[in-house]
Phi, psi and omega in degrees: 000146182285149178299146191299345179289346182263003185306302187290322182293326176296315183289320180296320184291330179285315184284345180274003172294145177313131186216066180293333180252038193296133183269164179284316188199156173277156176265085181245140177303149177293332177208147183225136182283136182306135182075020183248131180285148172203173181229154181242124175288145182224094183283158183105196180216161185093182182266154178207172181240131178258133174238136171231113181256128179219196181304325190253003181140205187233131173262124182244131178211136174278134186229166174250116177302149179096349183234141178300139175269115179273133176250120188283154180305329184274358190267336177232090180240003179260123180297146174152188184266140184231156177233131179247132176234130173245114185242136174226180182299332188249348183199165171217142179233146185224160180201152174235145180209169177238142168258122186246152181295145176297151181278350183269113179301138173239344175200155176230153170251114184248117179251124183236129183219147344279169177286341180215132181202160178289157178294165170059048176245123177291122181053032179286342179249132180239145176232136174231138184230140172238130191249127180240149170277187186292348181258000179086014174277140176293123179278109187268353175284150182301137183220120177295132178238127180258126176255140176214127181242119186235138173227165183289331190265359183207165179293152182294145167268135180230147174217144171241124183233130174276131180296145176238113185053043173098345187240149175217144178213159183205161172244150181227151177275136175290151185289169179277341180248148178291158178135174179282140175241136177267124178251112184241140175235137184223132177228118186061231180262014181253134178220163178215145182236136171242154174253128176246128178271125181246124187249164178302148177278200180293147179303145182241084189094133183219126182221145178227161172232161177234138174219137181285132175225106186063233178261024182238161166250127177264113183256128186227133172275156164293160178303132186274131186227154174273184181293338178270358181090003181279142175299131178290141188304132171304144181098345175299132187275126174247135181248121173261138182229130172243127177237135178205149174044243178248026178223168187211133174240131178235134179229122176255128177228151176274147176297136179219121183052045168085351179234162171234143177212154181205163177244130174229162178301144185271080184272126177298134177080003179299143170267129183243129182221165184214147181203154171215123183058234181260008179264121177263143174260197182282162178243139177243133169256122183272117183254008176088009179273144178295000000 
C-alpha cells in the first residue's frame, strides 16, 4: 500500500482523468468485516485503475473492466472509513464504505488499579477492559466481559459488564482479610489475570502497658490489629509520649512482630500516651508503683 501521505494526491489524479462518461458510484458493500474477502463489480471494457484510500494508506491496483475485482482477505484489515475510486480513460466511479472490526475477541487490554490497597474498601479496586479483534481493531459492537475477583478467604466476586464502544469497567470490594487477590477479566475465549495485594487497614484500637525496669519505664503495646482483625504491617510507626512537670519525651518506633516497645525515664506523676497516625491509644499516669 502507498504511504498515507499519497492518499489525496492519488485520488485527485484518478478523478482528474477525462471522464465524459462518468458513472455515479461503484457497487461496493456498505460495510466489510476486517480481514474478509469481497469483490467489486467492474462494468465496461478496457483497463482501469482502482484506488482504495483508508486509515493506513491507499491500495492501488491495475484492473480489467468487465471482470469482478477481487479484494483478498489480507488487504483490508484496518477498521475505519474508506473511499474507493475506479478510474479509466473514459470514466471514473466512486464509493464509500466502512471496514468494521470482527465480533470475535482475539485479545484484551486489562487495566487493574491499584496493585496494592487496604482491606475492606468498598469499590476500592477498579478494572477496565478494551476488546480487540485478531487485527488489533477495537471491537465497538457490544461484547459481554466477565470480571472475577477471588481470594482464598471468601467467595469470589463476579460482575458481567457489556462493553460500550469497545470498553468495559467495574469496581470491586477489597476483602476483609489481608492477602493477594486474583483479578480476572474474560471476553469470549480470551482472558487476562492481575494480582492485587490487599494489606491490613488502619489500626483499630491501640493499648499499651508500662513496667518499671531500673530507672526506666518499659512501654509495650498489645498486638496491633485493624478493624478486621488483621495484624497491622510491621514498620508502622508508633509514637510513645511521656509528659511530666516541665518536660516531655517522645519516642518513635516501628512496629515489629505486631507490637511496639520503647523505654522512657521513670518520672513520678508522668503522663504516658501512645498513638499511630490518627489513632490514639490509652493514657497511663505513672505514680511510681511497680
